[in-house]
C-alpha positions in Angstrom: 36.7 35.3 -138.8 35.2 36.8 -141.9 37.6 38.3 -144.4 36.9 42.0 -144.8 39.6 43.0 -147.3 38.4 44.1 -150.7 41.6 42.8 -152.4 43.7 39.7 -151.6 47.1 40.5 -150.0 50.5 39.0 -150.9 52.5 37.8 -147.9 55.9 39.6 -147.7 58.8 40.1 -145.4 60.4 43.2 -146.8 62.2 46.2 -145.4 60.2 49.5 -145.8 60.4 53.1 -144.7 57.7 55.3 -143.1 58.2 59.0 -143.7 56.4 62.1 -142.5 57.4 65.6 -141.8 61.0 65.1 -142.9 61.7 62.2 -140.6 61.7 58.5 -141.4 61.4 55.2 -139.6 62.5 51.7 -140.8 59.8 49.1 -140.7 58.9 45.6 -142.0 56.1 45.2 -144.6 54.4 41.9 -143.8 51.7 41.9 -146.5 50.6 44.1 -149.3 47.6 44.5 -151.7 46.5 47.2 -154.1 44.6 48.8 -151.3 46.6 48.4 -148.2 49.3 46.7 -146.1 50.2 45.3 -142.7 53.4 46.8 -141.3 55.5 46.0 -138.3 57.2 48.9 -136.5 59.5 49.2 -133.5 57.0 51.5 -131.6 53.6 52.5 -132.8 53.8 55.7 -130.8 56.2 57.2 -133.3 54.0 56.6 -136.4 51.6 59.4 -137.4 48.1 58.7 -138.5 49.0 59.6 -142.1 52.4 59.0 -143.7 54.2 57.7 -146.8 55.4 54.1 -147.1 58.2 53.0 -149.4 59.3 49.4 -149.9 63.0 48.9 -150.3 62.9 46.6 -153.3 60.9 48.7 -155.7 61.1 52.2 -154.1 57.3 52.8 -154.8 56.0 55.5 -152.4 52.4 55.1 -151.2 50.4 57.5 -149.1 48.9 55.7 -146.2 46.3 56.1 -143.4 46.3 53.9 -140.3 43.2 51.8 -140.0 44.2 49.5 -137.1 47.0 49.1 -134.5 47.8 45.8 -132.7 50.9 45.8 -130.5 53.7 46.7 -132.9 51.8 46.1 -136.1 49.7 48.5 -138.0 47.2 48.1 -140.8 47.2 50.8 -143.4 44.9 51.9 -146.3 46.5 53.5 -149.3 45.1 56.9 -150.0 45.5 59.5 -152.7 
C-alpha cells in the first residue's frame, strides 16, 4: 500500500484526552506526526468530527478533525 502521509509518524502508546463541548474522553495515542495522529478510543460513536486532543506527557492541546474511522481507531488531521 502506498504511503499517503505528508510527514512521517512516530509510534507511541500514550494516554491522551479528547475534549469537546465541555466533556472529555480518555484515549490512546498510537502514533503522531506534525500533521496528524492515530488514536484508539473506547467507542467512536462518542467522538465528534472536530475536537481537541491532549497527550498526557506533554499536555500540548491540538485541534483535530477526523479523516478516517476503522473499528475503534480514528485518524485525525491537526487543524488551526
